[in-house]
N, CA, C and O atoms as a GROMACS GRO file, in nm:
protein
  600
    1UNK      N    1   0.081  -0.118   0.000
    1UNK     CA    2  -0.001  -0.001  -0.004
    1UNK      C    3   0.083   0.126   0.005
    1UNK      O    4   0.046   0.227  -0.055
    2UNK      N    5   0.195   0.126   0.076
    2UNK     CA    6   0.282   0.237   0.085
    2UNK      C    7   0.349   0.260  -0.048
    2UNK      O    8   0.361   0.374  -0.094
    3UNK      N    9   0.392   0.155  -0.110
    3UNK     CA   10   0.449   0.168  -0.250
    3UNK      C   11   0.356   0.225  -0.353
    3UNK      O   12   0.399   0.303  -0.438
    4UNK      N   13   0.227   0.188  -0.348
    4UNK     CA   14   0.131   0.251  -0.436
    4UNK      C   15   0.112   0.393  -0.416
    4UNK      O   16   0.100   0.466  -0.515
    5UNK      N   17   0.108   0.442  -0.289
    5UNK     CA   18   0.097   0.578  -0.260
    5UNK      C   19   0.221   0.656  -0.306
    5UNK      O   20   0.208   0.767  -0.357
    6UNK      N   21   0.341   0.601  -0.288
    6UNK     CA   22   0.456   0.656  -0.330
    6UNK      C   23   0.468   0.674  -0.485
    6UNK      O   24   0.522   0.773  -0.535
    7UNK      N   25   0.416   0.573  -0.557
    7UNK     CA   26   0.414   0.575  -0.706
    7UNK      C   27   0.319   0.689  -0.745
    7UNK      O   28   0.353   0.772  -0.829
    8UNK      N   29   0.204   0.692  -0.687
    8UNK     CA   30   0.104   0.795  -0.723
    8UNK      C   31   0.162   0.943  -0.696
    8UNK      O   32   0.150   1.035  -0.778
    9UNK      N   33   0.219   0.953  -0.583
    9UNK     CA   34   0.287   1.086  -0.550
    9UNK      C   35   0.403   1.115  -0.651
    9UNK      O   36   0.417   1.226  -0.702
   10UNK      N   37   0.482   1.014  -0.675
   10UNK     CA   38   0.593   1.044  -0.770
   10UNK      C   39   0.543   1.074  -0.912
   10UNK      O   40   0.600   1.158  -0.982
   11UNK      N   41   0.438   1.007  -0.952
   11UNK     CA   42   0.384   1.035  -1.086
   11UNK      C   43   0.330   1.178  -1.095
   11UNK      O   44   0.348   1.248  -1.194
   12UNK      N   45   0.265   1.217  -0.989
   12UNK     CA   46   0.211   1.355  -0.977
   12UNK      C   47   0.321   1.460  -0.983
   12UNK      O   48   0.307   1.563  -1.050
   13UNK      N   49   0.432   1.433  -0.911
   13UNK     CA   50   0.548   1.524  -0.901
   13UNK      C   51   0.611   1.535  -1.041
   13UNK      O   52   0.640   1.646  -1.086
   14UNK      N   53   0.631   1.424  -1.110
   14UNK     CA   54   0.695   1.420  -1.241
   14UNK      C   55   0.606   1.494  -1.338
   14UNK      O   56   0.659   1.566  -1.423
   15UNK      N   57   0.477   1.482  -1.332
   15UNK     CA   58   0.382   1.547  -1.423
   15UNK      C   59   0.393   1.705  -1.393
   15UNK      O   60   0.405   1.783  -1.487
   16UNK      N   61   0.389   1.747  -1.271
   16UNK     CA   62   0.395   1.886  -1.235
   16UNK      C   63   0.529   1.942  -1.286
   16UNK      O   64   0.536   2.050  -1.346
   17UNK      N   65   0.637   1.862  -1.259
   17UNK     CA   66   0.770   1.914  -1.304
   17UNK      C   67   0.777   1.932  -1.455
   17UNK      O   68   0.831   2.030  -1.506
   18UNK      N   69   0.718   1.829  -1.529
   18UNK     CA   70   0.714   1.842  -1.676
   18UNK      C   71   0.629   1.964  -1.724
   18UNK      O   72   0.663   2.028  -1.824
   19UNK      N   73   0.526   1.991  -1.656
   19UNK     CA   74   0.443   2.106  -1.688
   19UNK      C   75   0.522   2.234  -1.660
   19UNK      O   76   0.521   2.326  -1.742
   20UNK      N   77   0.588   2.240  -1.551
   20UNK     CA   78   0.668   2.361  -1.522
   20UNK      C   79   0.783   2.383  -1.614
   20UNK      O   80   0.818   2.496  -1.647
   21UNK      N   81   0.841   2.276  -1.655
   21UNK     CA   82   0.955   2.282  -1.752
   21UNK      C   83   0.899   2.332  -1.887
   21UNK      O   84   0.966   2.410  -1.955
   22UNK      N   85   0.780   2.289  -1.927
   22UNK     CA   86   0.717   2.325  -2.052
   22UNK      C   87   0.695   2.474  -2.048
   22UNK      O   88   0.730   2.544  -2.143
   23UNK      N   89   0.640   2.523  -1.942
   23UNK     CA   90   0.605   2.659  -1.925
   23UNK      C   91   0.730   2.748  -1.929
   23UNK      O   92   0.730   2.852  -1.994
   24UNK      N   93   0.837   2.705  -1.858
   24UNK     CA   94   0.960   2.782  -1.853
   24UNK      C   95   1.036   2.786  -1.987
   24UNK      O   96   1.098   2.887  -2.020
   25UNK      N   97   1.031   2.680  -2.062
   25UNK     CA   98   1.100   2.677  -2.191
   25UNK      C   99   1.015   2.714  -2.308
   25UNK      O  100   1.066   2.723  -2.420
   26UNK      N  101   0.887   2.735  -2.291
   26UNK     CA  102   0.796   2.771  -2.396
   26UNK      C  103   0.758   2.653  -2.485
   26UNK      O  104   0.702   2.672  -2.593
   27UNK      N  105   0.788   2.530  -2.438
   27UNK     CA  106   0.751   2.409  -2.514
   27UNK      C  107   0.606   2.371  -2.489
   27UNK      O  108   0.552   2.390  -2.380
   28UNK      N  109   0.546   2.319  -2.593
   28UNK     CA  110   0.410   2.273  -2.577
   28UNK      C  111   0.403   2.158  -2.478
   28UNK      O  112   0.488   2.069  -2.479
   29UNK      N  113   0.305   2.160  -2.396
   29UNK     CA  114   0.289   2.056  -2.288
   29UNK      C  115   0.270   1.913  -2.350
   29UNK      O  116   0.316   1.812  -2.296
   30UNK      N  117   0.202   1.911  -2.462
   30UNK     CA  118   0.186   1.785  -2.532
   30UNK      C  119   0.318   1.725  -2.580
   30UNK      O  120   0.339   1.604  -2.571
   31UNK      N  121   0.403   1.806  -2.628
   31UNK     CA  122   0.535   1.762  -2.675
   31UNK      C  123   0.618   1.720  -2.554
   31UNK      O  124   0.690   1.620  -2.562
   32UNK      N  125   0.610   1.794  -2.439
   32UNK     CA  126   0.684   1.758  -2.324
   32UNK      C  127   0.636   1.621  -2.278
   32UNK      O  128   0.718   1.538  -2.240
   33UNK      N  129   0.504   1.594  -2.280
   33UNK     CA  130   0.454   1.466  -2.239
   33UNK      C  131   0.495   1.349  -2.326
   33UNK      O  132   0.511   1.236  -2.282
   34UNK      N  133   0.510   1.385  -2.457
   34UNK     CA  134   0.556   1.285  -2.553
   34UNK      C  135   0.697   1.246  -2.545
   34UNK      O  136   0.738   1.138  -2.589
   35UNK      N  137   0.773   1.334  -2.489
   35UNK     CA  138   0.917   1.306  -2.479
   35UNK      C  139   0.973   1.283  -2.338
   35UNK      O  140   1.007   1.172  -2.296
   36UNK      N  141   0.981   1.395  -2.269
   36UNK     CA  142   1.036   1.384  -2.134
   36UNK      C  143   0.958   1.296  -2.033
   36UNK      O  144   1.015   1.213  -1.962
   37UNK      N  145   0.830   1.318  -2.029
   37UNK     CA  146   0.740   1.246  -1.942
   37UNK      C  147   0.734   1.098  -1.981
   37UNK      O  148   0.732   1.011  -1.895
   38UNK      N  149   0.730   1.073  -2.110
   38UNK     CA  150   0.727   0.935  -2.154
   38UNK      C  151   0.859   0.860  -2.125
   38UNK      O  152   0.862   0.741  -2.093
   39UNK      N  153   0.965   0.938  -2.137
   39UNK     CA  154   1.094   0.878  -2.106
   39UNK      C  155   1.104   0.839  -1.955
   39UNK      O  156   1.145   0.729  -1.917
   40UNK      N  157   1.063   0.941  -1.873
   40UNK     CA  158   1.070   0.916  -1.722
   40UNK      C  159   0.984   0.795  -1.683
   40UNK      O  160   1.024   0.712  -1.601
   41UNK      N  161   0.862   0.786  -1.744
   41UNK     CA  162   0.773   0.676  -1.703
   41UNK      C  163   0.813   0.541  -1.759
   41UNK      O  164   0.767   0.436  -1.714
   42UNK      N  165   0.900   0.546  -1.860
   42UNK     CA  166   0.945   0.417  -1.924
   42UNK      C  167   1.074   0.363  -1.855
   42UNK      O  168   1.115   0.251  -1.885
   43UNK      N  169   1.134   0.437  -1.769
   43UNK     CA  170   1.255   0.383  -1.698
   43UNK      C  171   1.234   0.256  -1.621
   43UNK      O  172   1.322   0.170  -1.620
   44UNK      N  173   1.120   0.240  -1.554
   44UNK     CA  174   1.099   0.106  -1.493
   44UNK      C  175   1.093  -0.009  -1.588
   44UNK      O  176   1.145  -0.117  -1.558
   45UNK      N  177   1.028   0.012  -1.706
   45UNK     CA  178   1.030  -0.086  -1.797
   45UNK      C  179   1.169  -0.121  -1.857
   45UNK      O  180   1.199  -0.235  -1.892
   46UNK      N  181   1.249  -0.016  -1.867
   46UNK     CA  182   1.389  -0.038  -1.913
   46UNK      C  183   1.465  -0.122  -1.812
   46UNK      O  184   1.538  -0.213  -1.850
   47UNK      N  185   1.449  -0.094  -1.685
   47UNK     CA  186   1.520  -0.172  -1.586
   47UNK      C  187   1.470  -0.314  -1.581
   47UNK      O  188   1.551  -0.404  -1.556
   48UNK      N  189   1.344  -0.341  -1.603
   48UNK     CA  190   1.285  -0.472  -1.612
   48UNK      C  191   1.338  -0.542  -1.724
   48UNK      O  192   1.378  -0.658  -1.712
   49UNK      N  193   1.342  -0.475  -1.840
   49UNK     CA  194   1.395  -0.540  -1.969
   49UNK      C  195   1.536  -0.579  -1.951
   49UNK      O  196   1.573  -0.691  -1.986
   50UNK      N  197   1.621  -0.488  -1.893
   50UNK     CA  198   1.759  -0.525  -1.874
   50UNK      C  199   1.782  -0.642  -1.783
   50UNK      O  200   1.869  -0.725  -1.807
   51UNK      N  201   1.703  -0.649  -1.677
   51UNK     CA  202   1.705  -0.757  -1.582
   51UNK      C  203   1.663  -0.892  -1.647
   51UNK      O  204   1.718  -0.998  -1.621
   52UNK      N  205   1.561  -0.878  -1.732
   52UNK     CA  206   1.518  -1.001  -1.800
   52UNK      C  207   1.622  -1.055  -1.901
   52UNK      O  208   1.642  -1.176  -1.914
   53UNK      N  209   1.684  -0.964  -1.970
   53UNK     CA  210   1.789  -1.002  -2.070
   53UNK      C  211   1.910  -1.059  -1.991
   53UNK      O  212   1.971  -1.156  -2.038
   54UNK      N  213   1.944  -1.005  -1.879
   54UNK     CA  214   2.051  -1.055  -1.800
   54UNK      C  215   2.032  -1.197  -1.753
   54UNK      O  216   2.130  -1.270  -1.741
   55UNK      N  217   1.910  -1.239  -1.725
   55UNK     CA  218   1.879  -1.377  -1.683
   55UNK      C  219   1.839  -1.458  -1.807
   55UNK      O  220   1.784  -1.567  -1.793
   56UNK      N  221   1.864  -1.409  -1.919
   56UNK     CA  222   1.841  -1.471  -2.052
   56UNK      C  223   1.696  -1.512  -2.070
   56UNK      O  224   1.668  -1.623  -2.114
   57UNK      N  225   1.602  -1.422  -2.035
   57UNK     CA  226   1.455  -1.439  -2.052
   57UNK      C  227   1.408  -1.321  -2.131
   57UNK      O  228   1.334  -1.235  -2.083
   58UNK      N  229   1.454  -1.319  -2.255
   58UNK     CA  230   1.426  -1.209  -2.353
   58UNK      C  231   1.268  -1.200  -2.372
   58UNK      O  232   1.213  -1.091  -2.386
   59UNK      N  233   1.203  -1.311  -2.373
   59UNK     CA  234   1.056  -1.305  -2.385
   59UNK      C  235   0.987  -1.227  -2.275
   59UNK      O  236   0.880  -1.170  -2.296
   60UNK      N  237   1.048  -1.225  -2.158
   60UNK     CA  238   0.988  -1.138  -2.054
   60UNK      C  239   1.005  -0.991  -2.085
   60UNK      O  240   0.914  -0.911  -2.065
   61UNK      N  241   1.121  -0.957  -2.134
   61UNK     CA  242   1.148  -0.814  -2.176
   61UNK      C  243   1.047  -0.773  -2.290
   61UNK      O  244   0.985  -0.667  -2.282
   62UNK      N  245   1.035  -0.855  -2.391
   62UNK     CA  246   0.946  -0.819  -2.505
   62UNK      C  247   0.798  -0.811  -2.446
   62UNK      O  248   0.725  -0.717  -2.477
   63UNK      N  249   0.757  -0.909  -2.362
   63UNK     CA  250   0.625  -0.907  -2.305
   63UNK      C  251   0.601  -0.782  -2.226
   63UNK      O  252   0.494  -0.721  -2.237
   64UNK      N  253   0.700  -0.740  -2.146
   64UNK     CA  254   0.690  -0.629  -2.059
   64UNK      C  255   0.669  -0.498  -2.146
   64UNK      O  256   0.584  -0.415  -2.116
   65UNK      N  257   0.747  -0.486  -2.250
   65UNK     CA  258   0.739  -0.369  -2.333
   65UNK      C  259   0.603  -0.361  -2.413
   65UNK      O  260   0.533  -0.260  -2.411
   66UNK      N  261   0.573  -0.472  -2.482
   66UNK     CA  262   0.458  -0.471  -2.558
   66UNK      C  263   0.325  -0.467  -2.477
   66UNK      O  264   0.227  -0.404  -2.514
   67UNK      N  265   0.331  -0.544  -2.359
   67UNK     CA  266   0.224  -0.537  -2.269
   67UNK      C  267   0.199  -0.407  -2.202
   67UNK      O  268   0.086  -0.369  -2.174
   68UNK      N  269   0.306  -0.340  -2.178
   68UNK     CA  270   0.301  -0.203  -2.122
   68UNK      C  271   0.233  -0.104  -2.222
   68UNK      O  272   0.156  -0.016  -2.184
   69UNK      N  273   0.267  -0.122  -2.345
   69UNK     CA  274   0.213  -0.030  -2.455
   69UNK      C  275   0.057  -0.064  -2.463
   69UNK      O  276  -0.024   0.028  -2.474
   70UNK      N  277   0.020  -0.187  -2.458
   70UNK     CA  278  -0.124  -0.225  -2.471
   70UNK      C  279  -0.198  -0.163  -2.347
   70UNK      O  280  -0.302  -0.099  -2.363
   71UNK      N  281  -0.145  -0.181  -2.227
   71UNK     CA  282  -0.207  -0.125  -2.110
   71UNK      C  283  -0.217   0.023  -2.115
   71UNK      O  284  -0.320   0.079  -2.077
   72UNK      N  285  -0.112   0.090  -2.161
   72UNK     CA  286  -0.114   0.234  -2.163
   72UNK      C  287  -0.231   0.287  -2.257
   72UNK      O  288  -0.294   0.388  -2.227
   73UNK      N  289  -0.257   0.214  -2.372
   73UNK     CA  290  -0.362   0.259  -2.456
   73UNK      C  291  -0.497   0.249  -2.383
   73UNK      O  292  -0.583   0.335  -2.401
   74UNK      N  293  -0.514   0.150  -2.305
   74UNK     CA  294  -0.642   0.137  -2.233
   74UNK      C  295  -0.665   0.247  -2.129
   74UNK      O  296  -0.776   0.268  -2.081
   75UNK      N  297  -0.552   0.316  -2.095
   75UNK     CA  298  -0.568   0.424  -1.995
   75UNK      C  299  -0.649   0.540  -2.054
   75UNK      O  300  -0.705   0.618  -1.976
   76UNK      N  301  -0.658   0.556  -2.187
   76UNK     CA  302  -0.734   0.662  -2.246
   76UNK      C  303  -0.877   0.638  -2.204
   76UNK      O  304  -0.945   0.737  -2.173
   77UNK      N  305  -0.930   0.515  -2.199
   77UNK     CA  306  -1.066   0.487  -2.151
   77UNK      C  307  -1.084   0.532  -2.010
   77UNK      O  308  -1.184   0.596  -1.976
   78UNK      N  309  -0.989   0.500  -1.928
   78UNK     CA  310  -0.998   0.542  -1.788
   78UNK      C  311  -1.007   0.700  -1.772
   78UNK      O  312  -1.085   0.756  -1.695
   79UNK      N  313  -0.919   0.764  -1.854
   79UNK     CA  314  -0.916   0.911  -1.844
   79UNK      C  315  -1.055   0.963  -1.893
   79UNK      O  316  -1.110   1.054  -1.831
   80UNK      N  317  -1.112   0.907  -2.000
   80UNK     CA  318  -1.244   0.951  -2.044
   80UNK      C  319  -1.348   0.929  -1.940
   80UNK      O  320  -1.442   1.007  -1.931
   81UNK      N  321  -1.336   0.828  -1.861
   81UNK     CA  322  -1.434   0.802  -1.756
   81UNK      C  323  -1.422   0.898  -1.640
   81UNK      O  324  -1.521   0.943  -1.584
   82UNK      N  325  -1.298   0.929  -1.605
   82UNK     CA  326  -1.271   1.015  -1.481
   82UNK      C  327  -1.272   1.162  -1.514
   82UNK      O  328  -1.306   1.241  -1.425
   83UNK      N  329  -1.236   1.208  -1.636
   83UNK     CA  330  -1.221   1.351  -1.665
   83UNK      C  331  -1.356   1.405  -1.700
   83UNK      O  332  -1.434   1.341  -1.771
   84UNK      N  333  -1.383   1.524  -1.650
   84UNK     CA  334  -1.504   1.596  -1.683
   84UNK      C  335  -1.477   1.668  -1.818
   84UNK      O  336  -1.362   1.698  -1.854
   85UNK      N  337  -1.583   1.695  -1.888
   85UNK     CA  338  -1.573   1.762  -2.009
   85UNK      C  339  -1.578   1.675  -2.136
   85UNK      O  340  -1.624   1.561  -2.133
   86UNK      N  341  -1.529   1.732  -2.247
   86UNK     CA  342  -1.532   1.651  -2.371
   86UNK      C  343  -1.437   1.532  -2.369
   86UNK      O  344  -1.342   1.528  -2.290
   87UNK      N  345  -1.466   1.434  -2.460
   87UNK     CA  346  -1.381   1.319  -2.464
   87UNK      C  347  -1.236   1.353  -2.490
   87UNK      O  348  -1.207   1.448  -2.562
   88UNK      N  349  -1.146   1.279  -2.433
   88UNK     CA  350  -1.004   1.302  -2.441
   88UNK      C  351  -0.954   1.306  -2.586
   88UNK      O  352  -0.873   1.393  -2.620
   89UNK      N  353  -0.999   1.218  -2.668
   89UNK     CA  354  -0.947   1.207  -2.796
   89UNK      C  355  -0.995   1.322  -2.886
   89UNK      O  356  -0.932   1.352  -2.988
   90UNK      N  357  -1.106   1.387  -2.848
   90UNK     CA  358  -1.147   1.512  -2.919
   90UNK      C  359  -1.059   1.633  -2.890
   90UNK      O  360  -1.070   1.737  -2.955
   91UNK      N  361  -0.971   1.618  -2.791
   91UNK     CA  362  -0.885   1.731  -2.753
   91UNK      C  363  -0.738   1.709  -2.793
   91UNK      O  364  -0.653   1.792  -2.761
   92UNK      N  365  -0.710   1.606  -2.857
   92UNK     CA  366  -0.578   1.565  -2.895
   92UNK      C  367  -0.521   1.652  -3.012
   92UNK      O  368  -0.591   1.673  -3.111
   93UNK      N  369  -0.402   1.700  -3.000
   93UNK     CA  370  -0.344   1.777  -3.113
   93UNK      C  371  -0.283   1.687  -3.212
   93UNK      O  372  -0.280   1.566  -3.192
   94UNK      N  373  -0.234   1.742  -3.322
   94UNK     CA  374  -0.186   1.664  -3.433
   94UNK      C  375  -0.058   1.594  -3.397
   94UNK      O  376  -0.034   1.483  -3.445
   95UNK      N  377   0.027   1.654  -3.313
   95UNK     CA  378   0.147   1.587  -3.259
   95UNK      C  379   0.121   1.458  -3.187
   95UNK      O  380   0.187   1.356  -3.208
   96UNK      N  381   0.024   1.467  -3.103
   96UNK     CA  382  -0.014   1.343  -3.031
   96UNK      C  383  -0.071   1.234  -3.121
   96UNK      O  384  -0.048   1.115  -3.100
   97UNK      N  385  -0.145   1.278  -3.220
   97UNK     CA  386  -0.194   1.179  -3.316
   97UNK      C  387  -0.078   1.112  -3.392
   97UNK      O  388  -0.075   0.990  -3.409
   98UNK      N  389   0.016   1.194  -3.436
   98UNK     CA  390   0.133   1.138  -3.501
   98UNK      C  391   0.210   1.046  -3.412
   98UNK      O  392   0.257   0.942  -3.457
   99UNK      N  393   0.225   1.082  -3.280
   99UNK     CA  394   0.297   0.996  -3.186
   99UNK      C  395   0.222   0.867  -3.175
   99UNK      O  396   0.286   0.761  -3.167
  100UNK      N  397   0.093   0.868  -3.173
  100UNK     CA  398   0.009   0.748  -3.160
  100UNK      C  399   0.035   0.660  -3.284
  100UNK      O  400   0.057   0.540  -3.272
  101UNK      N  401   0.032   0.720  -3.396
  101UNK     CA  402   0.060   0.644  -3.524
  101UNK      C  403   0.198   0.592  -3.526
  101UNK      O  404   0.219   0.480  -3.573
  102UNK      N  405   0.296   0.667  -3.476
  102UNK     CA  406   0.432   0.628  -3.466
  102UNK      C  407   0.444   0.501  -3.377
  102UNK      O  408   0.515   0.405  -3.409
  103UNK      N  409   0.371   0.508  -3.263
  103UNK     CA  410   0.365   0.394  -3.166
  103UNK      C  411   0.316   0.268  -3.235
  103UNK      O  412   0.369   0.160  -3.211
  104UNK      N  413   0.213   0.281  -3.321
  104UNK     CA  414   0.154   0.171  -3.391
  104UNK      C  415   0.255   0.114  -3.486
  104UNK      O  416   0.272  -0.008  -3.493
  105UNK      N  417   0.324   0.202  -3.564
  105UNK     CA  418   0.420   0.162  -3.660
  105UNK      C  419   0.534   0.090  -3.590
  105UNK      O  420   0.576  -0.015  -3.638
  106UNK      N  421   0.586   0.140  -3.481
  106UNK     CA  422   0.696   0.082  -3.409
  106UNK      C  423   0.660  -0.063  -3.355
  106UNK      O  424   0.739  -0.157  -3.359
  107UNK      N  425   0.534  -0.070  -3.304
  107UNK     CA  426   0.490  -0.204  -3.259
  107UNK      C  427   0.473  -0.302  -3.377
  107UNK      O  428   0.504  -0.420  -3.362
  108UNK      N  429   0.425  -0.258  -3.490
  108UNK     CA  430   0.422  -0.340  -3.606
  108UNK      C  431   0.558  -0.389  -3.644
  108UNK      O  432   0.579  -0.507  -3.669
  109UNK      N  433   0.654  -0.295  -3.648
  109UNK     CA  434   0.792  -0.335  -3.691
  109UNK      C  435   0.848  -0.442  -3.591
  109UNK      O  436   0.910  -0.539  -3.634
  110UNK      N  437   0.828  -0.424  -3.464
  110UNK     CA  438   0.874  -0.529  -3.360
  110UNK      C  439   0.799  -0.655  -3.386
  110UNK      O  440   0.863  -0.760  -3.380
  111UNK      N  441   0.671  -0.657  -3.414
  111UNK     CA  442   0.595  -0.777  -3.438
  111UNK      C  443   0.644  -0.849  -3.560
  111UNK      O  444   0.657  -0.972  -3.561
  112UNK      N  445   0.673  -0.770  -3.665
  112UNK     CA  446   0.729  -0.829  -3.790
  112UNK      C  447   0.861  -0.893  -3.762
  112UNK      O  448   0.893  -1.002  -3.812
  113UNK      N  449   0.937  -0.826  -3.683
  113UNK     CA  450   1.073  -0.878  -3.643
  113UNK      C  451   1.060  -1.015  -3.566
  113UNK      O  452   1.139  -1.107  -3.586
  114UNK      N  453   0.957  -1.023  -3.479
  114UNK     CA  454   0.935  -1.140  -3.407
  114UNK      C  455   0.892  -1.259  -3.490
  114UNK      O  456   0.928  -1.374  -3.467
  115UNK      N  457   0.811  -1.222  -3.588
  115UNK     CA  458   0.758  -1.324  -3.682
  115UNK      C  459   0.861  -1.367  -3.780
  115UNK      O  460   0.866  -1.485  -3.814
  116UNK      N  461   0.945  -1.278  -3.828
  116UNK     CA  462   1.038  -1.303  -3.941
  116UNK      C  463   1.180  -1.282  -3.889
  116UNK      O  464   1.251  -1.197  -3.944
  117UNK      N  465   1.225  -1.355  -3.790
  117UNK     CA  466   1.357  -1.335  -3.730
  117UNK      C  467   1.462  -1.391  -3.830
  117UNK      O  468   1.450  -1.503  -3.880
  118UNK      N  469   1.557  -1.314  -3.856
  118UNK     CA  470   1.669  -1.347  -3.947
  118UNK      C  471   1.802  -1.327  -3.866
  118UNK      O  472   1.804  -1.284  -3.751
  119UNK      N  473   1.912  -1.363  -3.936
  119UNK     CA  474   2.040  -1.341  -3.879
  119UNK      C  475   2.059  -1.193  -3.863
  119UNK      O  476   1.988  -1.113  -3.925
  120UNK      N  477   2.155  -1.154  -3.779
  120UNK     CA  478   2.191  -1.016  -3.753
  120UNK      C  479   2.224  -0.946  -3.891
  120UNK      O  480   2.272  -1.008  -3.986
  121UNK      N  481   2.196  -0.815  -3.892
  121UNK     CA  482   2.219  -0.741  -4.015
  121UNK      C  483   2.348  -0.657  -3.996
  121UNK      O  484   2.442  -0.674  -4.074
  122UNK      N  485   2.353  -0.572  -3.903
  122UNK     CA  486   2.473  -0.484  -3.878
  122UNK      C  487   2.462  -0.431  -3.739
  122UNK      O  488   2.352  -0.414  -3.687
  123UNK      N  489   2.572  -0.406  -3.678
  123UNK     CA  490   2.584  -0.356  -3.539
  123UNK      C  491   2.513  -0.441  -3.445
  123UNK      O  492   2.451  -0.387  -3.353
  124UNK      N  493   2.515  -0.580  -3.459
  124UNK     CA  494   2.450  -0.670  -3.380
  124UNK      C  495   2.295  -0.651  -3.368
  124UNK      O  496   2.231  -0.691  -3.270
  125UNK      N  497   2.241  -0.588  -3.474
  125UNK     CA  498   2.095  -0.567  -3.478
  125UNK      C  499   2.040  -0.623  -3.612
  125UNK      O  500   2.107  -0.626  -3.715
  126UNK      N  501   1.918  -0.667  -3.603
  126UNK     CA  502   1.842  -0.718  -3.721
  126UNK      C  503   1.793  -0.597  -3.798
  126UNK      O  504   1.793  -0.486  -3.746
  127UNK      N  505   1.751  -0.619  -3.925
  127UNK     CA  506   1.687  -0.511  -3.999
  127UNK      C  507   1.567  -0.455  -3.930
  127UNK      O  508   1.545  -0.334  -3.935
  128UNK      N  509   1.490  -0.537  -3.867
  128UNK     CA  510   1.369  -0.485  -3.796
  128UNK      C  511   1.415  -0.384  -3.684
  128UNK      O  512   1.352  -0.280  -3.668
  129UNK      N  513   1.516  -0.411  -3.612
  129UNK     CA  514   1.564  -0.321  -3.508
  129UNK      C  515   1.618  -0.195  -3.564
  129UNK      O  516   1.602  -0.089  -3.503
  130UNK      N  517   1.682  -0.201  -3.677
  130UNK     CA  518   1.735  -0.078  -3.738
  130UNK      C  519   1.618   0.002  -3.793
  130UNK      O  520   1.621   0.125  -3.790
  131UNK      N  521   1.513  -0.066  -3.843
  131UNK     CA  522   1.394   0.008  -3.891
  131UNK      C  523   1.323   0.075  -3.774
  131UNK      O  524   1.272   0.186  -3.791
  132UNK      N  525   1.317   0.014  -3.658
  132UNK     CA  526   1.255   0.072  -3.542
  132UNK      C  527   1.327   0.198  -3.498
  132UNK      O  528   1.267   0.301  -3.467
  133UNK      N  529   1.463   0.183  -3.496
  133UNK     CA  530   1.554   0.295  -3.455
  133UNK      C  531   1.533   0.415  -3.553
  133UNK      O  532   1.519   0.529  -3.510
  134UNK      N  533   1.530   0.387  -3.681
  134UNK     CA  534   1.518   0.494  -3.784
  134UNK      C  535   1.384   0.558  -3.776
  134UNK      O  536   1.376   0.681  -3.780
  135UNK      N  537   1.277   0.481  -3.766
  135UNK     CA  538   1.141   0.530  -3.759
  135UNK      C  539   1.115   0.615  -3.634
  135UNK      O  540   1.052   0.721  -3.638
  136UNK      N  541   1.167   0.564  -3.525
  136UNK     CA  542   1.155   0.639  -3.402
  136UNK      C  543   1.228   0.774  -3.401
  136UNK      O  544   1.175   0.876  -3.356
  137UNK      N  545   1.353   0.771  -3.451
  137UNK     CA  546   1.431   0.893  -3.458
  137UNK      C  547   1.370   0.990  -3.553
  137UNK      O  548   1.365   1.109  -3.522
  138UNK      N  549   1.322   0.946  -3.665
  138UNK     CA  550   1.260   1.043  -3.768
  138UNK      C  551   1.133   1.092  -3.709
  138UNK      O  552   1.106   1.212  -3.721
  139UNK      N  553   1.051   1.012  -3.648
  139UNK     CA  554   0.924   1.059  -3.591
  139UNK      C  555   0.939   1.154  -3.482
  139UNK      O  556   0.867   1.253  -3.478
  140UNK      N  557   1.034   1.130  -3.387
  140UNK     CA  558   1.050   1.219  -3.282
  140UNK      C  559   1.113   1.353  -3.333
  140UNK      O  560   1.077   1.461  -3.287
  141UNK      N  561   1.206   1.342  -3.425
  141UNK     CA  562   1.263   1.467  -3.479
  141UNK      C  563   1.155   1.549  -3.550
  141UNK      O  564   1.155   1.672  -3.540
  142UNK      N  565   1.061   1.482  -3.622
  142UNK     CA  566   0.955   1.560  -3.692
  142UNK      C  567   0.857   1.624  -3.584
  142UNK      O  568   0.814   1.739  -3.597
  143UNK      N  569   0.828   1.548  -3.485
  143UNK     CA  570   0.740   1.600  -3.378
  143UNK      C  571   0.795   1.718  -3.311
  143UNK      O  572   0.731   1.823  -3.299
  144UNK      N  573   0.922   1.701  -3.265
  144UNK     CA  574   0.994   1.807  -3.193
  144UNK      C  575   1.020   1.924  -3.284
  144UNK      O  576   1.018   2.038  -3.239
  145UNK      N  577   1.045   1.899  -3.413
  145UNK     CA  578   1.066   2.006  -3.506
  145UNK      C  579   0.945   2.087  -3.548
  145UNK      O  580   0.954   2.185  -3.621
  146UNK      N  581   0.834   2.042  -3.500
  146UNK     CA  582   0.710   2.109  -3.528
  146UNK      C  583   0.647   2.085  -3.660
  146UNK      O  584   0.565   2.164  -3.706
  147UNK      N  585   0.687   1.970  -3.728
  147UNK     CA  586   0.641   1.935  -3.850
  147UNK      C  587   0.485   1.911  -3.856
  147UNK      O  588   0.422   1.922  -3.961
  148UNK      N  589   0.429   1.877  -3.738
  148UNK     CA  590   0.288   1.843  -3.736
  148UNK      C  591   0.219   1.942  -3.646
  148UNK      O  592   0.110   1.912  -3.597
  149UNK      N  593   0.274   2.056  -3.621
  149UNK     CA  594   0.208   2.157  -3.537
  149UNK      C  595   0.089   2.214  -3.612
  149UNK      O  596   0.095   2.228  -3.734
  150UNK      N  597  -0.018   2.248  -3.541
  150UNK     CA  598  -0.136   2.298  -3.604
  150UNK      C  599  -0.124   2.447  -3.637
  150UNK      O  600  -0.217   2.506  -3.692
   0.00000   0.00000   0.00000
């Protein structure tokens, strides 16, 4: 119970800090959420994935990452239930829509890689991993560069 309270308090503090940083830097709060806040909340998944790989249970790492993504999407329903006012998806800006599409693309690339596993391509990575890295980098650069700003 104490851990749950600490996690809720920590999440609130991280959110408030991200909002403050967005205001001070003049960055859109949506973009701050898509980058800094998403990175901060993904650190526990990263540590879990690293621990799973160390004990040679890669399927745990993949399950953690893909399962976390699936669960996060269902949180939109919870937000719609709890938040007053118009539906959440009616308030989403173009950058968030592009980020959602990017997430779908990255998940598809990972799933293709799982289904069609080949020998390593370069830098100890398969072509699917390279495609994920390129798509993620290009997508984030476009979002941060304001390519999809309204």
